[in-house]
N, C-alpha and C positions, 0 to 999 in steps of 0.2 A: 663584543673584539669585530672589528668590520669583514664582514664578508669574505668579501678582497686581501682582505687582511692576512681572512684563516684558509680560505681557495691558496694562497700564495706559498703559506705554512705548508702548510699538510704536504704541493706540492715538492716542494724544497728537500720538506724527513721523509718523504717517498721515495725522491731519485737521490740521499742519500746512502736511505740504507744498498738502494740495488746496486747505489758505487759500491760499497762498502764487503757488498755479499759478492762482486767481483773484484773486491780486494781478495779477499779470503779466498779465494780457486786460485787467485794468479800463486798468493807465500805457497799455497800444495808443490803451488811448479816451481816455485824456488827452494822450499827444503830438501826436493826431489833431488835440485844438481851437486845440494853440500852435505853429503850422507855427513852424517860421523863427528865434522866438525862442531867448531865454538862458535860458526858463522848461525847452525844451522838453532842455536838453542837460544842466541837474541832472532833472530826472526820467529818463532816459536812466543817471543814475550810482544813483535813488532802482532803477532797474532792475535792472543787475549787484547791488546789495547785498541783494534780492532771489534772482536765481538762488542766491547764493550759500549762502544760507541756505538754499536748496531744496536744494540736496547736501549740506552740510550739517544735513540732517533724514535725507535719502536715506542717506550714511554710518552715522550717529545707529541706522535703523531694519538695517541689513549689524552695528555690531556688536553690538548688541545681542542679532540673531541666533545672533553667538557667543559670545557670554559679555565680549568684555571692558570690565571694568566700568573699565580707571584710566585707559580712553582715552575713553569718554565723559564721566570726570571732566571730563578735558583739552577735549573738548566742549565740555563745559555753561558752564569756566571764560572761555570762548573767546563763544559763542556772551552771556555779558553781555554781555562788553564788545565785539560789534559791535550789539548786539540799543539797547546806549543807545545808541549813533553811530548808529544810525539810525533813534532818537527821532527823535536832535538833527536829523538835517539833513532825515527829513517834514518836524519842525517849521518849523524853518526856510525853506523849498523850500513849507510851503504862507504862509504867512506874506507869500512875497512871490508865490508865484497869486495869495492873496488882494488884495494891495497892486497886481499887475497887474492883477483883473478893476475893485476900486470905482476907481480913478484912471485907468480906457480911459475917452476923452471919449466924453461923452454921443452927440453923433453917432455914431462907430462900431457903441453901442450898440441904436439903434433901426433900421439898414441890418437 
């Protein structure tokens, strides 16, 4: 692998892993806003997918260091399909969360 490609891939993987760690922190705050609701359970699913992606990025860094391009190519395909699923789940959950907030009775919002 060309050194510039390795460095670029490595930096992208480390940054991606860092973004996922920040996302996990934010999800813990979101779950605290909706204790005991069905929405909270769905945020846990998102949290699990983020952890799955985080491990994928860590393994990508390892496979980059071991110069295993075939495995990296397979992982890329897997990330594409799970990434698309992740976006679908996040968009659906966002819609349901916004709907829950907007349809909450006015009396509860004023408290």
